[in-house]
Backbone as XML, in Angstrom:
<?xml version="1.0"?>
<chain id="A" units="angstrom">
  <residue number="1" name="MET">
    <atom name="N" x="-76.708" y="-1.500" z="-30.059"/>
    <atom name="CA" x="-75.492" y="-1.368" z="-30.818"/>
    <atom name="C" x="-74.266" y="-1.278" z="-29.901"/>
  </residue>
  <residue number="2" name="ARG">
    <atom name="N" x="-74.453" y="-0.674" z="-28.732"/>
    <atom name="CA" x="-73.317" y="-0.564" z="-27.813"/>
    <atom name="C" x="-72.889" y="-1.938" z="-27.314"/>
  </residue>
  <residue number="3" name="LEU">
    <atom name="N" x="-73.864" y="-2.819" z="-27.079"/>
    <atom name="CA" x="-73.534" y="-4.164" z="-26.611"/>
    <atom name="C" x="-72.734" y="-4.913" z="-27.665"/>
  </residue>
  <residue number="4" name="ILE">
    <atom name="N" x="-73.135" y="-4.795" z="-28.918"/>
    <atom name="CA" x="-72.399" y="-5.452" z="-29.995"/>
    <atom name="C" x="-70.991" y="-4.876" z="-30.090"/>
  </residue>
  <residue number="5" name="GLY">
    <atom name="N" x="-70.860" y="-3.572" z="-29.974"/>
    <atom name="CA" x="-69.548" y="-2.950" z="-29.996"/>
    <atom name="C" x="-68.677" y="-3.408" z="-28.845"/>
  </residue>
  <residue number="6" name="LEU">
    <atom name="N" x="-69.264" y="-3.495" z="-27.666"/>
    <atom name="CA" x="-68.510" y="-3.960" z="-26.497"/>
    <atom name="C" x="-68.051" y="-5.397" z="-26.679"/>
  </residue>
  <residue number="7" name="VAL">
    <atom name="N" x="-68.918" y="-6.246" z="-27.192"/>
    <atom name="CA" x="-68.561" y="-7.648" z="-27.424"/>
    <atom name="C" x="-67.426" y="-7.742" z="-28.443"/>
  </residue>
  <residue number="8" name="LEU">
    <atom name="N" x="-67.509" y="-6.959" z="-29.509"/>
    <atom name="CA" x="-66.457" y="-6.993" z="-30.521"/>
    <atom name="C" x="-65.127" y="-6.483" z="-29.975"/>
  </residue>
  <residue number="9" name="VAL">
    <atom name="N" x="-65.163" y="-5.468" z="-29.136"/>
    <atom name="CA" x="-63.928" y="-4.965" z="-28.521"/>
    <atom name="C" x="-63.321" y="-6.021" z="-27.602"/>
  </residue>
  <residue number="10" name="ILE">
    <atom name="N" x="-64.138" y="-6.695" z="-26.820"/>
    <atom name="CA" x="-63.629" y="-7.738" z="-25.921"/>
    <atom name="C" x="-63.046" y="-8.890" z="-26.715"/>
  </residue>
  <residue number="11" name="ILE">
    <atom name="N" x="-63.758" y="-9.340" z="-27.749"/>
    <atom name="CA" x="-63.256" y="-10.439" z="-28.574"/>
    <atom name="C" x="-61.945" y="-10.033" z="-29.254"/>
  </residue>
  <residue number="12" name="GLY">
    <atom name="N" x="-61.901" y="-8.834" z="-29.800"/>
    <atom name="CA" x="-60.672" y="-8.363" z="-30.434"/>
    <atom name="C" x="-59.517" y="-8.263" z="-29.464"/>
  </residue>
  <residue number="13" name="GLY">
    <atom name="N" x="-59.791" y="-7.774" z="-28.255"/>
    <atom name="CA" x="-58.739" y="-7.679" z="-27.244"/>
    <atom name="C" x="-58.205" y="-9.031" z="-26.831"/>
  </residue>
  <residue number="14" name="VAL">
    <atom name="N" x="-59.101" y="-9.984" z="-26.658"/>
    <atom name="CA" x="-58.659" y="-11.328" z="-26.255"/>
    <atom name="C" x="-57.886" y="-11.999" z="-27.386"/>
  </residue>
  <residue number="15" name="LEU">
    <atom name="N" x="-58.343" y="-11.833" z="-28.623"/>
    <atom name="CA" x="-57.610" y="-12.417" z="-29.751"/>
    <atom name="C" x="-56.237" y="-11.765" z="-29.908"/>
  </residue>
  <residue number="16" name="LEU">
    <atom name="N" x="-56.162" y="-10.464" z="-29.706"/>
    <atom name="CA" x="-54.878" y="-9.773" z="-29.776"/>
    <atom name="C" x="-53.963" y="-10.231" z="-28.643"/>
  </residue>
  <residue number="17" name="LEU">
    <atom name="N" x="-54.510" y="-10.398" z="-27.464"/>
    <atom name="CA" x="-53.731" y="-10.894" z="-26.330"/>
    <atom name="C" x="-53.207" y="-12.293" z="-26.608"/>
  </residue>
  <residue number="18" name="ARG">
    <atom name="N" x="-54.023" y="-13.101" z="-27.287"/>
    <atom name="CA" x="-53.595" y="-14.457" z="-27.633"/>
    <atom name="C" x="-52.387" y="-14.427" z="-28.577"/>
  </residue>
  <residue number="19" name="GLU">
    <atom name="N" x="-52.391" y="-13.482" z="-29.505"/>
    <atom name="CA" x="-51.284" y="-13.381" z="-30.451"/>
    <atom name="C" x="-50.022" y="-12.824" z="-29.797"/>
  </residue>
  <residue number="20" name="LEU">
    <atom name="N" x="-50.172" y="-11.846" z="-28.920"/>
    <atom name="CA" x="-49.015" y="-11.196" z="-28.319"/>
    <atom name="C" x="-48.438" y="-11.960" z="-27.137"/>
  </residue>
  <residue number="21" name="ASN">
    <atom name="N" x="-49.292" y="-12.630" z="-26.371"/>
    <atom name="CA" x="-48.850" y="-13.341" z="-25.178"/>
    <atom name="C" x="-49.574" y="-14.689" z="-25.099"/>
  </residue>
  <residue number="22" name="PRO">
    <atom name="N" x="-49.119" y="-15.690" z="-25.854"/>
    <atom name="CA" x="-49.835" y="-16.966" z="-25.885"/>
    <atom name="C" x="-49.760" y="-17.757" z="-24.583"/>
  </residue>
  <residue number="23" name="SER">
    <atom name="N" x="-48.915" y="-17.378" z="-23.658"/>
    <atom name="CA" x="-48.793" y="-18.145" z="-22.416"/>
    <atom name="C" x="-50.013" y="-17.997" z="-21.513"/>
  </residue>
  <residue number="24" name="PHE">
    <atom name="N" x="-50.832" y="-16.961" z="-21.731"/>
    <atom name="CA" x="-52.008" y="-16.820" z="-20.873"/>
    <atom name="C" x="-53.052" y="-17.894" z="-21.167"/>
  </residue>
  <residue number="25" name="LEU">
    <atom name="N" x="-52.900" y="-18.603" z="-22.282"/>
    <atom name="CA" x="-53.831" y="-19.680" z="-22.625"/>
    <atom name="C" x="-53.484" y="-21.015" z="-21.984"/>
  </residue>
  <residue number="26" name="ASP">
    <atom name="N" x="-52.365" y="-21.081" z="-21.278"/>
    <atom name="CA" x="-51.943" y="-22.349" z="-20.683"/>
    <atom name="C" x="-52.969" y="-22.894" z="-19.706"/>
  </residue>
  <residue number="27" name="LEU">
    <atom name="N" x="-53.723" y="-22.018" z="-19.060"/>
    <atom name="CA" x="-54.760" y="-22.488" z="-18.136"/>
    <atom name="C" x="-55.925" y="-23.146" z="-18.874"/>
  </residue>
  <residue number="28" name="LEU">
    <atom name="N" x="-56.162" y="-22.737" z="-20.113"/>
    <atom name="CA" x="-57.289" y="-23.265" z="-20.874"/>
    <atom name="C" x="-56.930" y="-24.445" z="-21.765"/>
  </residue>
  <residue number="29" name="ARG">
    <atom name="N" x="-55.669" y="-24.706" z="-21.968"/>
    <atom name="CA" x="-55.255" y="-25.779" z="-22.888"/>
    <atom name="C" x="-55.839" y="-27.143" z="-22.524"/>
  </residue>
  <residue number="30" name="PRO">
    <atom name="N" x="-55.873" y="-27.545" z="-21.247"/>
    <atom name="CA" x="-56.468" y="-28.856" z="-20.945"/>
    <atom name="C" x="-57.962" y="-28.920" z="-21.274"/>
  </residue>
  <residue number="31" name="TRP">
    <atom name="N" x="-58.627" y="-27.795" z="-21.283"/>
    <atom name="CA" x="-60.070" y="-27.766" z="-21.532"/>
    <atom name="C" x="-60.429" y="-27.517" z="-22.987"/>
  </residue>
  <residue number="32" name="ALA">
    <atom name="N" x="-59.443" y="-27.280" z="-23.832"/>
    <atom name="CA" x="-59.686" y="-26.909" z="-25.226"/>
    <atom name="C" x="-60.545" y="-27.917" z="-25.989"/>
  </residue>
  <residue number="33" name="PRO">
    <atom name="N" x="-60.292" y="-29.228" z="-25.903"/>
    <atom name="CA" x="-61.139" y="-30.163" z="-26.659"/>
    <atom name="C" x="-62.592" y="-30.148" z="-26.193"/>
  </residue>
  <residue number="34" name="TYR">
    <atom name="N" x="-62.799" y="-29.984" z="-24.905"/>
    <atom name="CA" x="-64.161" y="-29.961" z="-24.381"/>
    <atom name="C" x="-64.917" y="-28.716" z="-24.831"/>
  </residue>
  <residue number="35" name="ILE">
    <atom name="N" x="-64.219" y="-27.595" z="-24.868"/>
    <atom name="CA" x="-64.841" y="-26.342" z="-25.305"/>
    <atom name="C" x="-65.186" y="-26.425" z="-26.785"/>
  </residue>
  <residue number="36" name="LYS">
    <atom name="N" x="-64.285" y="-26.973" z="-27.590"/>
    <atom name="CA" x="-64.506" y="-27.066" z="-29.032"/>
    <atom name="C" x="-65.605" y="-28.073" z="-29.374"/>
  </residue>
  <residue number="37" name="ASN">
    <atom name="N" x="-65.608" y="-29.230" z="-28.719"/>
    <atom name="CA" x="-66.560" y="-30.287" z="-29.062"/>
    <atom name="C" x="-67.980" y="-29.986" z="-28.604"/>
  </residue>
  <residue number="38" name="ALA">
    <atom name="N" x="-68.147" y="-29.119" z="-27.642"/>
    <atom name="CA" x="-69.476" y="-28.853" z="-27.086"/>
    <atom name="C" x="-70.185" y="-27.690" z="-27.769"/>
  </residue>
  <residue number="39" name="PHE">
    <atom name="N" x="-69.670" y="-27.202" z="-28.889"/>
    <atom name="CA" x="-70.224" y="-25.988" z="-29.501"/>
    <atom name="C" x="-71.700" y="-26.122" z="-29.843"/>
  </residue>
  <residue number="40" name="TRP">
    <atom name="N" x="-72.090" y="-27.151" z="-30.579"/>
    <atom name="CA" x="-73.488" y="-27.259" z="-31.010"/>
    <atom name="C" x="-74.418" y="-27.554" z="-29.842"/>
  </residue>
  <residue number="41" name="GLY">
    <atom name="N" x="-73.952" y="-28.286" z="-28.860"/>
    <atom name="CA" x="-74.766" y="-28.532" z="-27.675"/>
    <atom name="C" x="-75.012" y="-27.258" z="-26.876"/>
  </residue>
  <residue number="42" name="VAL">
    <atom name="N" x="-73.965" y="-26.468" z="-26.706"/>
    <atom name="CA" x="-74.103" y="-25.208" z="-25.980"/>
    <atom name="C" x="-74.976" y="-24.236" z="-26.764"/>
  </residue>
  <residue number="43" name="THR">
    <atom name="N" x="-74.842" y="-24.242" z="-28.091"/>
    <atom name="CA" x="-75.664" y="-23.370" z="-28.922"/>
    <atom name="C" x="-77.139" y="-23.747" z="-28.824"/>
  </residue>
  <residue number="44" name="ALA">
    <atom name="N" x="-77.445" y="-25.029" z="-28.920"/>
    <atom name="CA" x="-78.838" y="-25.480" z="-28.821"/>
    <atom name="C" x="-79.412" y="-25.205" z="-27.432"/>
  </residue>
  <residue number="45" name="LEU">
    <atom name="N" x="-78.624" y="-25.449" z="-26.407"/>
    <atom name="CA" x="-79.069" y="-25.192" z="-25.041"/>
    <atom name="C" x="-79.319" y="-23.709" z="-24.815"/>
  </residue>
  <residue number="46" name="SER">
    <atom name="N" x="-78.435" y="-22.870" z="-25.312"/>
    <atom name="CA" x="-78.607" y="-21.422" z="-25.166"/>
    <atom name="C" x="-79.837" y="-20.930" z="-25.922"/>
  </residue>
  <residue number="47" name="ALA">
    <atom name="N" x="-80.054" y="-21.446" z="-27.114"/>
    <atom name="CA" x="-81.225" y="-21.036" z="-27.893"/>
    <atom name="C" x="-82.512" y="-21.458" z="-27.190"/>
  </residue>
  <residue number="48" name="GLY">
    <atom name="N" x="-82.534" y="-22.664" z="-26.662"/>
    <atom name="CA" x="-83.712" y="-23.134" z="-25.945"/>
    <atom name="C" x="-83.974" y="-22.326" z="-24.681"/>
  </residue>
  <residue number="49" name="LEU">
    <atom name="N" x="-82.935" y="-22.058" z="-23.920"/>
    <atom name="CA" x="-83.100" y="-21.254" z="-22.709"/>
    <atom name="C" x="-83.541" y="-19.836" z="-23.036"/>
  </residue>
  <residue number="50" name="TYR">
    <atom name="N" x="-83.033" y="-19.297" z="-24.136"/>
    <atom name="CA" x="-83.426" y="-17.946" z="-24.544"/>
    <atom name="C" x="-84.914" y="-17.902" z="-24.879"/>
  </residue>
  <residue number="51" name="LEU">
    <atom name="N" x="-85.383" y="-18.911" z="-25.573"/>
    <atom name="CA" x="-86.794" y="-18.928" z="-25.959"/>
    <atom name="C" x="-87.715" y="-19.170" z="-24.764"/>
  </residue>
  <residue number="52" name="LEU">
    <atom name="N" x="-87.253" y="-19.900" z="-23.776"/>
    <atom name="CA" x="-88.079" y="-20.215" z="-22.610"/>
    <atom name="C" x="-88.028" y="-19.137" z="-21.528"/>
  </residue>
  <residue number="53" name="ALA">
    <atom name="N" x="-86.975" y="-18.362" z="-21.506"/>
    <atom name="CA" x="-86.765" y="-17.403" z="-20.416"/>
    <atom name="C" x="-87.561" y="-16.120" z="-20.639"/>
  </residue>
  <residue number="54" name="LYS">
    <atom name="N" x="-87.797" y="-15.436" z="-19.539"/>
    <atom name="CA" x="-88.418" y="-14.114" z="-19.608"/>
    <atom name="C" x="-87.327" y="-13.068" z="-19.801"/>
  </residue>
  <residue number="55" name="LYS">
    <atom name="N" x="-87.711" y="-11.822" z="-19.944"/>
    <atom name="CA" x="-86.762" y="-10.766" z="-20.338"/>
    <atom name="C" x="-85.494" y="-10.656" z="-19.490"/>
  </residue>
  <residue number="56" name="PRO">
    <atom name="N" x="-85.580" y="-10.589" z="-18.162"/>
    <atom name="CA" x="-84.324" y="-10.406" z="-17.408"/>
    <atom name="C" x="-83.349" y="-11.578" z="-17.572"/>
  </residue>
  <residue number="57" name="LEU">
    <atom name="N" x="-83.885" y="-12.786" z="-17.681"/>
    <atom name="CA" x="-83.009" y="-13.945" z="-17.816"/>
    <atom name="C" x="-82.445" y="-14.079" z="-19.221"/>
  </residue>
  <residue number="58" name="ARG">
    <atom name="N" x="-83.103" y="-13.494" z="-20.203"/>
    <atom name="CA" x="-82.597" y="-13.553" z="-21.572"/>
    <atom name="C" x="-81.243" y="-12.860" z="-21.679"/>
  </residue>
  <residue number="59" name="LYS">
    <atom name="N" x="-81.096" y="-11.751" z="-20.983"/>
    <atom name="CA" x="-79.817" y="-11.038" z="-21.002"/>
    <atom name="C" x="-78.713" y="-11.898" z="-20.387"/>
  </residue>
  <residue number="60" name="LEU">
    <atom name="N" x="-79.044" y="-12.626" z="-19.343"/>
    <atom name="CA" x="-78.072" y="-13.515" z="-18.716"/>
    <atom name="C" x="-77.676" y="-14.642" z="-19.666"/>
  </residue>
  <residue number="61" name="VAL">
    <atom name="N" x="-78.660" y="-15.216" z="-20.348"/>
    <atom name="CA" x="-78.372" y="-16.294" z="-21.303"/>
    <atom name="C" x="-77.460" y="-15.778" z="-22.412"/>
  </residue>
  <residue number="62" name="ILE">
    <atom name="N" x="-77.751" y="-14.604" z="-22.927"/>
    <atom name="CA" x="-76.915" y="-14.028" z="-23.980"/>
    <atom name="C" x="-75.510" y="-13.750" z="-23.461"/>
  </residue>
  <residue number="63" name="ALA">
    <atom name="N" x="-75.405" y="-13.223" z="-22.257"/>
    <atom name="CA" x="-74.090" y="-12.917" z="-21.689"/>
    <atom name="C" x="-73.257" y="-14.190" z="-21.505"/>
  </residue>
  <residue number="64" name="LEU">
    <atom name="N" x="-73.874" y="-15.242" z="-21.002"/>
    <atom name="CA" x="-73.143" y="-16.496" z="-20.820"/>
    <atom name="C" x="-72.735" y="-17.101" z="-22.156"/>
  </residue>
  <residue number="65" name="TYR">
    <atom name="N" x="-73.595" y="-16.978" z="-23.162"/>
    <atom name="CA" x="-73.260" y="-17.510" z="-24.481"/>
    <atom name="C" x="-72.110" y="-16.710" z="-25.108"/>
  </residue>
  <residue number="66" name="VAL">
    <atom name="N" x="-72.101" y="-15.419" z="-24.897"/>
    <atom name="CA" x="-71.003" y="-14.596" z="-25.424"/>
    <atom name="C" x="-69.690" y="-14.988" z="-24.746"/>
  </residue>
  <residue number="67" name="VAL">
    <atom name="N" x="-69.725" y="-15.262" z="-23.454"/>
    <atom name="CA" x="-68.519" y="-15.716" z="-22.753"/>
    <atom name="C" x="-68.042" y="-17.042" z="-23.351"/>
  </residue>
  <residue number="68" name="TYR">
    <atom name="N" x="-68.983" y="-17.948" z="-23.635"/>
    <atom name="CA" x="-68.605" y="-19.217" z="-24.250"/>
    <atom name="C" x="-68.004" y="-18.993" z="-25.642"/>
  </residue>
  <residue number="69" name="LEU">
    <atom name="N" x="-68.594" y="-18.102" z="-26.426"/>
    <atom name="CA" x="-68.062" y="-17.827" z="-27.758"/>
    <atom name="C" x="-66.652" y="-17.250" z="-27.699"/>
  </residue>
  <residue number="70" name="ILE">
    <atom name="N" x="-66.400" y="-16.406" z="-26.722"/>
    <atom name="CA" x="-65.058" y="-15.862" z="-26.564"/>
    <atom name="C" x="-64.073" y="-16.983" z="-26.242"/>
  </residue>
  <residue number="71" name="LEU">
    <atom name="N" x="-64.464" y="-17.882" z="-25.343"/>
    <atom name="CA" x="-63.603" y="-19.030" z="-25.037"/>
    <atom name="C" x="-63.385" y="-19.898" z="-26.273"/>
  </residue>
  <residue number="72" name="TYR">
    <atom name="N" x="-64.438" y="-20.116" z="-27.042"/>
    <atom name="CA" x="-64.360" y="-20.935" z="-28.246"/>
    <atom name="C" x="-63.402" y="-20.326" z="-29.259"/>
  </residue>
  <residue number="73" name="LEU">
    <atom name="N" x="-63.463" y="-19.022" z="-29.436"/>
    <atom name="CA" x="-62.596" y="-18.367" z="-30.395"/>
    <atom name="C" x="-61.148" y="-18.299" z="-29.937"/>
  </residue>
  <residue number="74" name="VAL">
    <atom name="N" x="-60.935" y="-18.188" z="-28.662"/>
    <atom name="CA" x="-59.577" y="-18.044" z="-28.142"/>
    <atom name="C" x="-58.845" y="-19.371" z="-28.089"/>
  </residue>
  <residue number="75" name="VAL">
    <atom name="N" x="-59.557" y="-20.403" z="-27.723"/>
    <atom name="CA" x="-58.889" y="-21.711" z="-27.555"/>
    <atom name="C" x="-58.738" y="-22.342" z="-28.864"/>
  </residue>
</chain>
């Protein structure tokens, strides 16, 4: 539950930062179409890696997918 809470706090903070200071997204603007268009591919790849990986690597796969989701929501 703490991990879910931490993820929600990070997502909320980044979304709030996007609303209050939109200039911080200027670095991501050129990459926005690539991030948006690759959603289902990244989701399928993450799900496959999660199912194939052992326990320690599963946490890494989840962490990387959460980072991608944050980028997807912000851009």
